[in-house]
C-alpha positions, 0 to 999 in steps of 0.5 A: 653471549654464546661462542662461535667457530673461533672456539675450535681454534683455541688451545686444547688440553688432554683429558683422562679416560672418562665415561660420557653421558649418552643421549639416545640409543647406540646400535647394539652392533656398534662396538669398537674404537674411534681414534682421531688426530688433529691440532690441539695446541697452536701457540708456544711461548709468545709465538703463535703458529701461522697455519692450521696444519701447524698445531701440535697433535692431539690424539682423541679416543672414543671407545664405544661399547655396550651402549656407552662411550669412553673418551680420552684425549692426549698430546702426541709427544713428538720431538717437535712437541717436546722441544717446544714444551721444554724450551718454550719456543718452536724449534722445527720447521712446520707447514706454514711456520718457521721457528723465530731463531734467525738466519743461523737456525734456518741454515742449520735446519736446511743443512740437517734436513730436519723436518717436523715430526708433528704427526697431526693429520691422521692415524693408521695401523701398520706392522701391528702398531697404531701410528700417528702420521703426517706428510713429512717421513717420521711417524710416531707409534702410540698405545691405542688404549692409553694414547701414550706415545711410544717410539718414532717410526720411519721407513728405511727401504730405499724409497727415495722421497722427501715425504708422502701424502697423508692419506694411504689406501688399503686393499683388503682383497690383496692385503696391501697398503699403497702410498704416494711419496713426493721427491723434491730436488733433482729428478723430482716427482712422485713414487707410487709404492706398495706394502704387503701385509706383514712387511716393513718395507715399501716396494716402488711400483712407478715413479713419475718425473715432473719438473716442479713437484706439486703439493698432493694430499691424496690420491685415488685407487681402484682395482687395476689403477692409482690415480695421481691428481696434480694440482698446479700448486708447485714448488722448485728446489730454489724456492724450497731453499729461499722461501720462509716456509714449505707453504710459501715455497709453492706458487700457483701456476694455473696455466699448467692446468690440473693433471692426471696420471694413471698408474697401472698397478700390475706393471707400473706403466703410467698414462698421461698426463690428462690435463684439465682446467686448474683446480686444487685437490685435498681429497678424493671421494672415490674412483672406479673403472666403467666402460672403458673409463676411470671415473674419478670423484674428488672435492675441487677447489677453484685455486690454492686459497684452499690452502692459504686460507687455512692461516690461523689469523683467518680461521680466528676472525669473526667472518673468515674467508674460507675456500668453497669446494664442490663434489666433481666427477672426471672421466679418464679413458683407459680402454677395455680390460680382458681380465677380472684379476691382476697380478698382486705383485708388480713387474720388476720393471717398475715404470719410471715415467716422464709421461707424454702429453695426452690429447684428452682433456677430461671435462668435469661434472658437478655432483654436488655444488657444495661447499663440501669437505672431508668426503667419506664413503663405505670404504672397505666395501666400495673403495675403488668400486662403483658405489652410490653414496658420499658423506661430507661435512659442508656449509649452507649457502643461504644464508651464508655461514662462516664455517662447516655447519652441516653434514651432507649425504650425496647420492652420486647417482641421482644428485639428491642430497640429505643434510643434518644440522643444528644451530651453533654446531660445527661438525667435523669429518664424518666417519661411515660405519657399516652394519656388520657383514650378514646383517646389512641391507643396502650400501648405506646401512650403518651409522655416521660418526662425527665429533662436533663443536657445540658453540652454544654449549661451549663443548664438543660431542660425538654424534651418531647419525643414521646413515640412511636419513641422517637422523640422530641416534645418539649423542655423547657430550664431552666435558670440554671443547676440543679443537677442530680436528682432521682425520681418524679411523674406526676400528671394530671390535672382534676383527683385525684393525682394518683401515676405515677411511682413506 
């Protein structure tokens, strides 16, 4: 009997560098490295973690050069991983799992503020290093060739925050990385910050104070604004102290609605909140300014089951109950602007905002019903600007399916969609790689890379699709099945490493 999606939630393994067989023809211009991250092991001794987010980070590398693909994978040697491996038990509080060490152990961790450093969400390049990151503050540098874990990295710059969004933004025009940190405890809220190229310090731009901070995974960035989308999945200092896990410390408060805060990058001024009907948001697709409005495109879920349904017991069931997100557009009024440029450095009076209620209630437009997840665009050229295409993973409606089983290309202007799917194949996040500058013919001239799980063959594969029509250009089967991962970046040869995804 053939395997099913549950193959992607078994413990994985590292693999030494291996040349993969390539079926089809890779574009001759496609030369670089796809680095990906995601959970690779879900059990320690007799304990199985509770949530997908809690699996130990497994780095994956696909070097694409001269028509060939070399693959390797290796576990990130975080302190959480090394302690679990040496002691045979979980020793750090994870997102949805806590160690089975009783009240004394929990009190010790609360007093010490010991947070997991299991950096399993994505990878980034900062300060000349490749770094694995997650939402708690400590990240890990690693060697992009061998995937060997190097040193832990943590900012020491005075930004007062407990954690941060897993997704940062890079502005290539100004050479700046922008991030959003969350602050729990007294004066809770969010800190928008920037880090210029060459600097190791983050500079606060705006602080948004709220009574109960929400779980926020990403935000949107345009030339002039940062957009913070706050779902009503919130916590409090008391709940953080008394709940079993970080996930359990949050509760769904639909009466609060989903709120949008708009931060002006130049001066740190904050407008909002703009209040909309409640929804949960993991990922933004894009945002841009048009006719006095901010257009914000994101994947919206009905409620916080988008988080809780990723419990491992559900994902490992034959028919999991999975959240269904739709690609949705919101419009926020910001008024006309007088200049095409803005200062690259914010005013010293970075705003501390307890924003007053804004009467405008944004009404969403559905761009694609979905279900969709992991939206991707031509990030370098179109992030923060008017654009046309979103690539995403998704499910079929009819017949209903149990897990992500197709890739989708949505034209946000017309609503038209193309899809790619194969029987028994579950794709991961799509990564758009444009054709080289000077050789492009349209926004969608390029390829889409995705690491897919082929349950019939019981192994994974790297697939390379033509970004115009989603036809298969090449496929490189792996020697084994990889656990289903989260996010990554493609770094093109011959140019400095630059972010290719949010």
